[in-house]
N, CA, C and O atoms as a GROMACS GRO file, in nm:
protein
  476
    1UNK      N    1  -4.041  -8.653   6.945
    1UNK     CA    2  -4.035  -8.509   6.954
    1UNK      C    3  -3.889  -8.464   6.952
    1UNK      O    4  -3.810  -8.511   7.034
    2UNK      N    5  -3.852  -8.378   6.863
    2UNK     CA    6  -3.716  -8.329   6.850
    2UNK      C    7  -3.691  -8.218   6.951
    2UNK      O    8  -3.775  -8.130   6.971
    3UNK      N    9  -3.574  -8.221   7.016
    3UNK     CA   10  -3.537  -8.117   7.113
    3UNK      C   11  -3.499  -7.989   7.039
    3UNK      O   12  -3.420  -7.992   6.945
    4UNK      N   13  -3.555  -7.879   7.084
    4UNK     CA   14  -3.524  -7.748   7.027
    4UNK      C   15  -3.466  -7.659   7.137
    4UNK      O   16  -3.539  -7.614   7.224
    5UNK      N   17  -3.333  -7.634   7.134
    5UNK     CA   18  -3.270  -7.553   7.238
    5UNK      C   19  -3.333  -7.415   7.257
    5UNK      O   20  -3.324  -7.357   7.365
    6UNK      N   21  -3.396  -7.362   7.153
    6UNK     CA   22  -3.456  -7.229   7.164
    6UNK      C   23  -3.585  -7.230   7.248
    6UNK      O   24  -3.642  -7.125   7.274
    7UNK      N   25  -3.631  -7.350   7.289
    7UNK     CA   26  -3.748  -7.357   7.377
    7UNK      C   27  -3.708  -7.346   7.524
    7UNK      O   28  -3.795  -7.338   7.611
    8UNK      N   29  -3.578  -7.346   7.552
    8UNK     CA   30  -3.532  -7.329   7.690
    8UNK      C   31  -3.552  -7.184   7.732
    8UNK      O   32  -3.553  -7.093   7.648
    9UNK      N   33  -3.569  -7.162   7.861
    9UNK     CA   34  -3.591  -7.027   7.914
    9UNK      C   35  -3.461  -6.977   7.977
    9UNK      O   36  -3.427  -7.013   8.089
   10UNK      N   37  -3.392  -6.894   7.903
   10UNK     CA   38  -3.266  -6.836   7.948
   10UNK      C   39  -3.294  -6.709   8.028
   10UNK      O   40  -3.399  -6.646   8.010
   11UNK      N   41  -3.200  -6.670   8.115
   11UNK     CA   42  -3.219  -6.546   8.190
   11UNK      C   43  -3.188  -6.426   8.100
   11UNK      O   44  -3.161  -6.442   7.981
   12UNK      N   45  -3.192  -6.306   8.157
   12UNK     CA   46  -3.172  -6.184   8.078
   12UNK      C   47  -3.033  -6.177   8.015
   12UNK      O   48  -3.013  -6.106   7.917
   13UNK      N   49  -2.937  -6.250   8.071
   13UNK     CA   50  -2.801  -6.254   8.017
   13UNK      C   51  -2.786  -6.364   7.912
   13UNK      O   52  -2.676  -6.385   7.859
   14UNK      N   53  -2.896  -6.436   7.882
   14UNK     CA   54  -2.891  -6.543   7.784
   14UNK      C   55  -2.833  -6.673   7.839
   14UNK      O   56  -2.782  -6.756   7.764
   15UNK      N   57  -2.841  -6.690   7.972
   15UNK     CA   58  -2.782  -6.806   8.037
   15UNK      C   59  -2.887  -6.890   8.108
   15UNK      O   60  -2.994  -6.841   8.144
   16UNK      N   61  -2.854  -7.017   8.126
   16UNK     CA   62  -2.940  -7.110   8.199
   16UNK      C   63  -2.851  -7.189   8.294
   16UNK      O   64  -2.743  -7.233   8.255
   17UNK      N   65  -2.895  -7.208   8.421
   17UNK     CA   66  -2.813  -7.287   8.513
   17UNK      C   67  -2.813  -7.434   8.474
   17UNK      O   68  -2.914  -7.489   8.430
   18UNK      N   69  -2.697  -7.496   8.492
   18UNK     CA   70  -2.681  -7.638   8.462
   18UNK      C   71  -2.618  -7.705   8.584
   18UNK      O   72  -2.507  -7.670   8.625
   19UNK      N   73  -2.688  -7.800   8.640
   19UNK     CA   74  -2.639  -7.875   8.755
   19UNK      C   75  -2.577  -8.004   8.703
   19UNK      O   76  -2.640  -8.078   8.628
   20UNK      N   77  -2.452  -8.030   8.743
   20UNK     CA   78  -2.384  -8.153   8.703
   20UNK      C   79  -2.396  -8.255   8.816
   20UNK      O   80  -2.365  -8.226   8.932
   21UNK      N   81  -2.442  -8.374   8.780
   21UNK     CA   82  -2.463  -8.482   8.876
   21UNK      C   83  -2.392  -8.606   8.826
   21UNK      O   84  -2.397  -8.637   8.708
   22UNK      N   85  -2.325  -8.678   8.917
   22UNK     CA   86  -2.260  -8.802   8.880
   22UNK      C   87  -2.368  -8.904   8.842
   22UNK      O   88  -2.455  -8.935   8.923
   23UNK      N   89  -2.361  -8.954   8.721
   23UNK     CA   90  -2.465  -9.044   8.668
   23UNK      C   91  -2.471  -9.176   8.745
   23UNK      O   92  -2.577  -9.238   8.753
   24UNK      N   93  -2.359  -9.219   8.801
   24UNK     CA   94  -2.356  -9.347   8.870
   24UNK      C   95  -2.397  -9.334   9.017
   24UNK      O   96  -2.482  -9.410   9.065
   25UNK      N   97  -2.338  -9.239   9.088
   25UNK     CA   98  -2.361  -9.228   9.232
   25UNK      C   99  -2.478  -9.136   9.268
   25UNK      O  100  -2.534  -9.147   9.377
   26UNK      N  101  -2.515  -9.045   9.177
   26UNK     CA  102  -2.619  -8.948   9.206
   26UNK      C  103  -2.567  -8.824   9.279
   26UNK      O  104  -2.644  -8.733   9.307
   27UNK      N  105  -2.438  -8.821   9.310
   27UNK     CA  106  -2.379  -8.707   9.381
   27UNK      C  107  -2.388  -8.580   9.296
   27UNK      O  108  -2.355  -8.582   9.178
   28UNK      N  109  -2.431  -8.470   9.358
   28UNK     CA  110  -2.433  -8.342   9.290
   28UNK      C  111  -2.289  -8.288   9.292
   28UNK      O  112  -2.229  -8.273   9.399
   29UNK      N  113  -2.237  -8.258   9.174
   29UNK     CA  114  -2.097  -8.219   9.163
   29UNK      C  115  -2.075  -8.068   9.157
   29UNK      O  116  -1.986  -8.016   9.224
   30UNK      N  117  -2.156  -7.999   9.079
   30UNK     CA  118  -2.134  -7.856   9.059
   30UNK      C  119  -2.253  -7.794   8.989
   30UNK      O  120  -2.343  -7.864   8.942
   31UNK      N  121  -2.251  -7.663   8.984
   31UNK     CA  122  -2.348  -7.586   8.907
   31UNK      C  123  -2.269  -7.483   8.828
   31UNK      O  124  -2.177  -7.421   8.881
   32UNK      N  125  -2.304  -7.466   8.704
   32UNK     CA  126  -2.240  -7.365   8.619
   32UNK      C  127  -2.345  -7.317   8.519
   32UNK      O  128  -2.460  -7.362   8.521
   33UNK      N  129  -2.306  -7.226   8.434
   33UNK     CA  130  -2.399  -7.166   8.339
   33UNK      C  131  -2.373  -7.213   8.197
   33UNK      O  132  -2.259  -7.242   8.160
   34UNK      N  133  -2.478  -7.221   8.120
   34UNK     CA  134  -2.469  -7.251   7.977
   34UNK      C  135  -2.547  -7.144   7.901
   34UNK      O  136  -2.645  -7.090   7.952
   35UNK      N  137  -2.503  -7.115   7.780
   35UNK     CA  138  -2.586  -7.037   7.688
   35UNK      C  139  -2.631  -7.133   7.579
   35UNK      O  140  -2.598  -7.252   7.584
   36UNK      N  141  -2.704  -7.086   7.481
   36UNK     CA  142  -2.758  -7.175   7.378
   36UNK      C  143  -2.648  -7.248   7.302
   36UNK      O  144  -2.663  -7.365   7.268
   37UNK      N  145  -2.537  -7.180   7.276
   37UNK     CA  146  -2.428  -7.244   7.203
   37UNK      C  147  -2.359  -7.351   7.288
   37UNK      O  148  -2.319  -7.455   7.236
   38UNK      N  149  -2.346  -7.327   7.418
   38UNK     CA  150  -2.287  -7.428   7.507
   38UNK      C  151  -2.376  -7.552   7.514
   38UNK      O  152  -2.327  -7.664   7.517
   39UNK      N  153  -2.508  -7.531   7.516
   39UNK     CA  154  -2.602  -7.643   7.512
   39UNK      C  155  -2.581  -7.724   7.385
   39UNK      O  156  -2.569  -7.847   7.390
   40UNK      N  157  -2.575  -7.656   7.273
   40UNK     CA  158  -2.556  -7.724   7.144
   40UNK      C  159  -2.424  -7.800   7.140
   40UNK      O  160  -2.419  -7.914   7.095
   41UNK      N  161  -2.316  -7.735   7.186
   41UNK     CA  162  -2.184  -7.801   7.185
   41UNK      C  163  -2.184  -7.925   7.274
   41UNK      O  164  -2.127  -8.028   7.238
   42UNK      N  165  -2.247  -7.914   7.390
   42UNK     CA  166  -2.254  -8.028   7.483
   42UNK      C  167  -2.325  -8.145   7.417
   42UNK      O  168  -2.278  -8.259   7.424
   43UNK      N  169  -2.438  -8.118   7.354
   43UNK     CA  170  -2.515  -8.225   7.290
   43UNK      C  171  -2.444  -8.282   7.168
   43UNK      O  172  -2.455  -8.402   7.140
   44UNK      N  173  -2.372  -8.199   7.094
   44UNK     CA  174  -2.300  -8.245   6.974
   44UNK      C  175  -2.178  -8.329   7.008
   44UNK      O  176  -2.152  -8.430   6.942
   45UNK      N  177  -2.104  -8.289   7.112
   45UNK     CA  178  -1.974  -8.352   7.140
   45UNK      C  179  -1.976  -8.456   7.250
   45UNK      O  180  -1.890  -8.543   7.255
   46UNK      N  181  -2.076  -8.448   7.340
   46UNK     CA  182  -2.077  -8.538   7.455
   46UNK      C  183  -1.982  -8.495   7.564
   46UNK      O  184  -1.970  -8.563   7.666
   47UNK      N  185  -1.914  -8.384   7.545
   47UNK     CA  186  -1.826  -8.323   7.647
   47UNK      C  187  -1.898  -8.199   7.698
   47UNK      O  188  -1.935  -8.111   7.621
   48UNK      N  189  -1.917  -8.192   7.830
   48UNK     CA  190  -1.996  -8.084   7.886
   48UNK      C  191  -1.923  -7.951   7.870
   48UNK      O  192  -1.807  -7.936   7.911
   49UNK      N  193  -1.992  -7.856   7.810
   49UNK     CA  194  -1.938  -7.723   7.780
   49UNK      C  195  -2.020  -7.618   7.853
   49UNK      O  196  -2.143  -7.618   7.846
   50UNK      N  197  -1.951  -7.530   7.924
   50UNK     CA  198  -2.017  -7.425   8.000
   50UNK      C  199  -1.977  -7.289   7.944
   50UNK      O  200  -1.889  -7.277   7.859
   51UNK      N  201  -2.046  -7.185   7.993
   51UNK     CA  202  -2.011  -7.047   7.960
   51UNK      C  203  -1.955  -6.982   8.086
   51UNK      O  204  -2.022  -6.975   8.189
   52UNK      N  205  -1.832  -6.935   8.077
   52UNK     CA  206  -1.769  -6.866   8.190
   52UNK      C  207  -1.809  -6.720   8.189
   52UNK      O  208  -1.776  -6.647   8.095
   53UNK      N  209  -1.880  -6.678   8.291
   53UNK     CA  210  -1.922  -6.538   8.300
   53UNK      C  211  -1.802  -6.447   8.325
   53UNK      O  212  -1.799  -6.335   8.274
   54UNK      N  213  -1.705  -6.493   8.403
   54UNK     CA  214  -1.589  -6.408   8.433
   54UNK      C  215  -1.497  -6.391   8.312
   54UNK      O  216  -1.445  -6.282   8.290
   55UNK      N  217  -1.478  -6.497   8.236
   55UNK     CA  218  -1.390  -6.489   8.119
   55UNK      C  219  -1.463  -6.456   7.990
   55UNK      O  220  -1.401  -6.425   7.888
   56UNK      N  221  -1.598  -6.462   7.996
   56UNK     CA  222  -1.680  -6.440   7.876
   56UNK      C  223  -1.634  -6.533   7.762
   56UNK      O  224  -1.612  -6.490   7.649
   57UNK      N  225  -1.622  -6.660   7.797
   57UNK     CA  226  -1.574  -6.759   7.700
   57UNK      C  227  -1.629  -6.897   7.736
   57UNK      O  228  -1.669  -6.921   7.850
   58UNK      N  229  -1.630  -6.987   7.638
   58UNK     CA  230  -1.669  -7.125   7.663
   58UNK      C  231  -1.558  -7.196   7.738
   58UNK      O  232  -1.440  -7.165   7.721
   59UNK      N  233  -1.596  -7.292   7.821
   59UNK     CA  234  -1.498  -7.383   7.878
   59UNK      C  235  -1.554  -7.524   7.878
   59UNK      O  236  -1.663  -7.551   7.928
   60UNK      N  237  -1.476  -7.610   7.818
   60UNK     CA  238  -1.511  -7.751   7.814
   60UNK      C  239  -1.453  -7.811   7.942
   60UNK      O  240  -1.331  -7.810   7.962
   61UNK      N  241  -1.538  -7.863   8.026
   61UNK     CA  242  -1.493  -7.914   8.155
   61UNK      C  243  -1.383  -8.017   8.134
   61UNK      O  244  -1.401  -8.116   8.062
   62UNK      N  245  -1.268  -7.992   8.197
   62UNK     CA  246  -1.155  -8.084   8.190
   62UNK      C  247  -1.055  -8.055   8.081
   62UNK      O  248  -0.953  -8.123   8.070
   63UNK      N  249  -1.084  -7.954   7.999
   63UNK     CA  250  -0.996  -7.922   7.886
   63UNK      C  251  -0.854  -7.890   7.932
   63UNK      O  252  -0.757  -7.933   7.870
   64UNK      N  253  -0.841  -7.815   8.041
   64UNK     CA  254  -0.707  -7.782   8.090
   64UNK      C  255  -0.666  -7.869   8.209
   64UNK      O  256  -0.548  -7.898   8.226
   65UNK      N  257  -0.763  -7.911   8.292
   65UNK     CA  258  -0.731  -7.988   8.414
   65UNK      C  259  -0.725  -8.138   8.391
   65UNK      O  260  -0.661  -8.210   8.468
   66UNK      N  261  -0.791  -8.185   8.286
   66UNK     CA  262  -0.802  -8.330   8.265
   66UNK      C  263  -0.919  -8.391   8.342
   66UNK      O  264  -0.944  -8.511   8.332
   67UNK      N  265  -0.991  -8.308   8.420
   67UNK     CA  266  -1.104  -8.356   8.499
   67UNK      C  267  -1.232  -8.346   8.416
   67UNK      O  268  -1.317  -8.259   8.438
   68UNK      N  269  -1.243  -8.435   8.322
   68UNK     CA  270  -1.344  -8.433   8.216
   68UNK      C  271  -1.482  -8.473   8.268
   68UNK      O  272  -1.494  -8.557   8.357
   69UNK      N  273  -1.584  -8.411   8.210
   69UNK     CA  274  -1.722  -8.454   8.231
   69UNK      C  275  -1.775  -8.508   8.099
   69UNK      O  276  -1.796  -8.433   8.003
   70UNK      N  277  -1.797  -8.639   8.095
   70UNK     CA  278  -1.857  -8.704   7.978
   70UNK      C  279  -2.008  -8.705   7.998
   70UNK      O  280  -2.056  -8.755   8.100
   71UNK      N  281  -2.081  -8.652   7.903
   71UNK     CA  282  -2.227  -8.645   7.914
   71UNK      C  283  -2.289  -8.785   7.903
   71UNK      O  284  -2.264  -8.858   7.806
   72UNK      N  285  -2.369  -8.821   8.002
   72UNK     CA  286  -2.442  -8.948   8.001
   72UNK      C  287  -2.589  -8.922   7.969
   72UNK      O  288  -2.650  -8.996   7.891
   73UNK      N  289  -2.646  -8.818   8.029
   73UNK     CA  290  -2.786  -8.784   8.006
   73UNK      C  291  -2.803  -8.634   8.022
   73UNK      O  292  -2.736  -8.572   8.105
   74UNK      N  293  -2.891  -8.576   7.944
   74UNK     CA  294  -2.917  -8.432   7.944
   74UNK      C  295  -3.065  -8.413   7.973
   74UNK      O  296  -3.150  -8.460   7.897
   75UNK      N  297  -3.097  -8.346   8.083
   75UNK     CA  298  -3.236  -8.332   8.125
   75UNK      C  299  -3.275  -8.185   8.140
   75UNK      O  300  -3.193  -8.101   8.178
   76UNK      N  301  -3.400  -8.157   8.111
   76UNK     CA  302  -3.457  -8.023   8.120
   76UNK      C  303  -3.565  -8.027   8.228
   76UNK      O  304  -3.646  -8.119   8.231
   77UNK      N  305  -3.566  -7.927   8.318
   77UNK     CA  306  -3.668  -7.927   8.422
   77UNK      C  307  -3.804  -7.885   8.367
   77UNK      O  308  -3.816  -7.844   8.251
   78UNK      N  309  -3.906  -7.897   8.450
   78UNK     CA  310  -4.044  -7.875   8.408
   78UNK      C  311  -4.072  -7.733   8.359
   78UNK      O  312  -4.158  -7.713   8.274
   79UNK      N  313  -4.000  -7.634   8.413
   79UNK     CA  314  -4.018  -7.496   8.369
   79UNK      C  315  -3.926  -7.458   8.253
   79UNK      O  316  -3.935  -7.348   8.199
   80UNK      N  317  -3.839  -7.551   8.215
   80UNK     CA  318  -3.744  -7.533   8.104
   80UNK      C  319  -3.644  -7.420   8.131
   80UNK      O  320  -3.591  -7.359   8.039
   81UNK      N  321  -3.619  -7.393   8.263
   81UNK     CA  322  -3.526  -7.286   8.298
   81UNK      C  323  -3.407  -7.334   8.380
   81UNK      O  324  -3.335  -7.254   8.438
   82UNK      N  325  -3.387  -7.466   8.384
   82UNK     CA  326  -3.273  -7.524   8.454
   82UNK      C  327  -3.242  -7.659   8.389
   82UNK      O  328  -3.332  -7.732   8.346
   83UNK      N  329  -3.114  -7.691   8.383
   83UNK     CA  330  -3.070  -7.816   8.321
   83UNK      C  331  -3.003  -7.907   8.425
   83UNK      O  332  -2.946  -7.859   8.522
   84UNK      N  333  -3.013  -8.035   8.402
   84UNK     CA  334  -2.942  -8.135   8.478
   84UNK      C  335  -2.859  -8.215   8.380
   84UNK      O  336  -2.913  -8.282   8.292
   85UNK      N  337  -2.727  -8.207   8.394
   85UNK     CA  338  -2.640  -8.287   8.308
   85UNK      C  339  -2.584  -8.400   8.394
   85UNK      O  340  -2.512  -8.378   8.492
   86UNK      N  341  -2.619  -8.519   8.355
   86UNK     CA  342  -2.570  -8.637   8.426
   86UNK      C  343  -2.443  -8.680   8.355
   86UNK      O  344  -2.441  -8.701   8.234
   87UNK      N  345  -2.335  -8.693   8.433
   87UNK     CA  346  -2.203  -8.707   8.375
   87UNK      C  347  -2.125  -8.824   8.433
   87UNK      O  348  -2.156  -8.876   8.540
   88UNK      N  349  -2.024  -8.864   8.359
   88UNK     CA  350  -1.918  -8.950   8.411
   88UNK      C  351  -1.801  -8.857   8.437
   88UNK      O  352  -1.738  -8.807   8.344
   89UNK      N  353  -1.773  -8.833   8.565
   89UNK     CA  354  -1.671  -8.737   8.605
   89UNK      C  355  -1.537  -8.807   8.622
   89UNK      O  356  -1.528  -8.908   8.692
   90UNK      N  357  -1.434  -8.753   8.558
   90UNK     CA  358  -1.297  -8.800   8.578
   90UNK      C  359  -1.227  -8.700   8.668
   90UNK      O  360  -1.214  -8.583   8.632
   91UNK      N  361  -1.182  -8.746   8.785
   91UNK     CA  362  -1.116  -8.656   8.879
   91UNK      C  363  -1.214  -8.564   8.948
   91UNK      O  364  -1.336  -8.580   8.934
   92UNK      N  365  -1.162  -8.466   9.024
   92UNK     CA  366  -1.248  -8.372   9.096
   92UNK      C  367  -1.327  -8.283   9.001
   92UNK      O  368  -1.280  -8.249   8.892
   93UNK      N  369  -1.448  -8.245   9.042
   93UNK     CA  370  -1.529  -8.154   8.961
   93UNK      C  371  -1.502  -8.009   8.999
   93UNK      O  372  -1.517  -7.920   8.915
   94UNK      N  373  -1.463  -7.985   9.123
   94UNK     CA  374  -1.446  -7.849   9.173
   94UNK      C  375  -1.307  -7.794   9.145
   94UNK      O  376  -1.208  -7.869   9.147
   95UNK      N  377  -1.299  -7.664   9.118
   95UNK     CA  378  -1.169  -7.602   9.093
   95UNK      C  379  -1.080  -7.601   9.218
   95UNK      O  380  -0.961  -7.572   9.208
   96UNK      N  381  -1.138  -7.632   9.335
   96UNK     CA  382  -1.060  -7.642   9.459
   96UNK      C  383  -0.999  -7.782   9.475
   96UNK      O  384  -0.939  -7.813   9.578
   97UNK      N  385  -1.015  -7.864   9.373
   97UNK     CA  386  -0.963  -8.002   9.370
   97UNK      C  387  -1.041  -8.096   9.462
   97UNK      O  388  -0.987  -8.195   9.511
   98UNK      N  389  -1.169  -8.064   9.483
   98UNK     CA  390  -1.257  -8.151   9.559
   98UNK      C  391  -1.352  -8.221   9.461
   98UNK      O  392  -1.376  -8.171   9.350
   99UNK      N  393  -1.403  -8.333   9.502
   99UNK     CA  394  -1.494  -8.411   9.417
   99UNK      C  395  -1.617  -8.328   9.378
   99UNK      O  396  -1.664  -8.337   9.265
  100UNK      N  397  -1.669  -8.249   9.472
  100UNK     CA  398  -1.789  -8.170   9.451
  100UNK      C  399  -1.766  -8.027   9.496
  100UNK      O  400  -1.688  -8.002   9.588
  101UNK      N  401  -1.832  -7.933   9.432
  101UNK     CA  402  -1.828  -7.793   9.475
  101UNK      C  403  -1.908  -7.774   9.604
  101UNK      O  404  -1.889  -7.674   9.674
  102UNK      N  405  -1.995  -7.868   9.635
  102UNK     CA  406  -2.081  -7.858   9.753
  102UNK      C  407  -2.017  -7.930   9.871
  102UNK      O  408  -2.070  -8.029   9.921
  103UNK      N  409  -1.901  -7.881   9.914
  103UNK     CA  410  -1.825  -7.946  10.020
  103UNK      C  411  -1.842  -7.877  10.155
  103UNK      O  412  -1.780  -7.918  10.253
  104UNK      N  413  -1.924  -7.772  10.162
  104UNK     CA  414  -1.948  -7.702  10.288
  104UNK      C  415  -2.093  -7.716  10.328
  104UNK      O  416  -2.184  -7.682  10.251
  105UNK      N  417  -2.116  -7.765  10.449
  105UNK     CA  418  -2.250  -7.775  10.506
  105UNK      C  419  -2.264  -7.669  10.614
  105UNK      O  420  -2.166  -7.628  10.676
  106UNK      N  421  -2.387  -7.626  10.638
  106UNK     CA  422  -2.416  -7.539  10.751
  106UNK      C  423  -2.499  -7.621  10.848
  106UNK      O  424  -2.612  -7.661  10.818
  107UNK      N  425  -2.441  -7.646  10.965
  107UNK     CA  426  -2.505  -7.730  11.066
  107UNK      C  427  -2.502  -7.657  11.200
  107UNK      O  428  -2.396  -7.621  11.251
  108UNK      N  429  -2.618  -7.638  11.255
  108UNK     CA  430  -2.634  -7.569  11.384
  108UNK      C  431  -2.562  -7.434  11.381
  108UNK      O  432  -2.498  -7.394  11.478
  109UNK      N  433  -2.575  -7.364  11.269
  109UNK     CA  434  -2.520  -7.230  11.256
  109UNK      C  435  -2.372  -7.223  11.226
  109UNK      O  436  -2.315  -7.113  11.219
  110UNK      N  437  -2.308  -7.338  11.208
  110UNK     CA  438  -2.164  -7.340  11.180
  110UNK      C  439  -2.136  -7.406  11.046
  110UNK      O  440  -2.207  -7.498  11.005
  111UNK      N  441  -2.032  -7.356  10.980
  111UNK     CA  442  -1.990  -7.420  10.856
  111UNK      C  443  -1.904  -7.542  10.887
  111UNK      O  444  -1.815  -7.538  10.973
  112UNK      N  445  -1.932  -7.650  10.816
  112UNK     CA  446  -1.858  -7.775  10.834
  112UNK      C  447  -1.805  -7.818  10.697
  112UNK      O  448  -1.882  -7.833  10.602
  113UNK      N  449  -1.674  -7.837  10.688
  113UNK     CA  450  -1.613  -7.884  10.562
  113UNK      C  451  -1.630  -8.034  10.554
  113UNK      O  452  -1.582  -8.108  10.641
  114UNK      N  453  -1.698  -8.080  10.449
  114UNK     CA  454  -1.732  -8.221  10.436
  114UNK      C  455  -1.624  -8.304  10.367
  114UNK      O  456  -1.618  -8.426  10.385
  115UNK      N  457  -1.540  -8.238  10.288
  115UNK     CA  458  -1.435  -8.313  10.218
  115UNK      C  459  -1.314  -8.224  10.196
  115UNK      O  460  -1.326  -8.103  10.174
  116UNK      N  461  -1.199  -8.287  10.202
  116UNK     CA  462  -1.074  -8.215  10.177
  116UNK      C  463  -1.040  -8.223  10.029
  116UNK      O  464  -1.094  -8.308   9.958
  117UNK      N  465  -0.952  -8.136   9.981
  117UNK     CA  466  -0.907  -8.147   9.841
  117UNK      C  467  -0.841  -8.282   9.817
  117UNK      O  468  -0.779  -8.339   9.906
  118UNK      N  469  -0.856  -8.331   9.694
  118UNK     CA  470  -0.791  -8.458   9.657
  118UNK      C  471  -0.643  -8.435   9.634
  118UNK      O  472  -0.599  -8.326   9.600
  119UNK      N  473  -0.568  -8.542   9.654
  119UNK     CA  474  -0.424  -8.540   9.622
  119UNK      C  475  -0.346  -8.475   9.721
  119UNK      O  476  -0.224  -8.466   9.708
   0.00000   0.00000   0.00000
């Protein structure tokens, strides 16, 4: 069965959430948005490409920072409205220079920082 990006369910803005997960460790690294063209570029190049809502432009993860996400596996959820991109992450995934964007936990009503910025 051939994958057809137009079968994905995008929101009203033409976007679909994409969760990036480290293919080796299983760690959830980040969540960002893709549009149909970002999906196509990711699958064509093997470099994960997102759509920046604030800049209204594509961004290839690591293009400016060097913190590249190499696509290992591309998965579609059962409702076809969310993506899981399994990646080989070079360097931190978060713009705060942390390995993961999910570095804050809420425990017993308090925020707990789970990891400090790298470097």
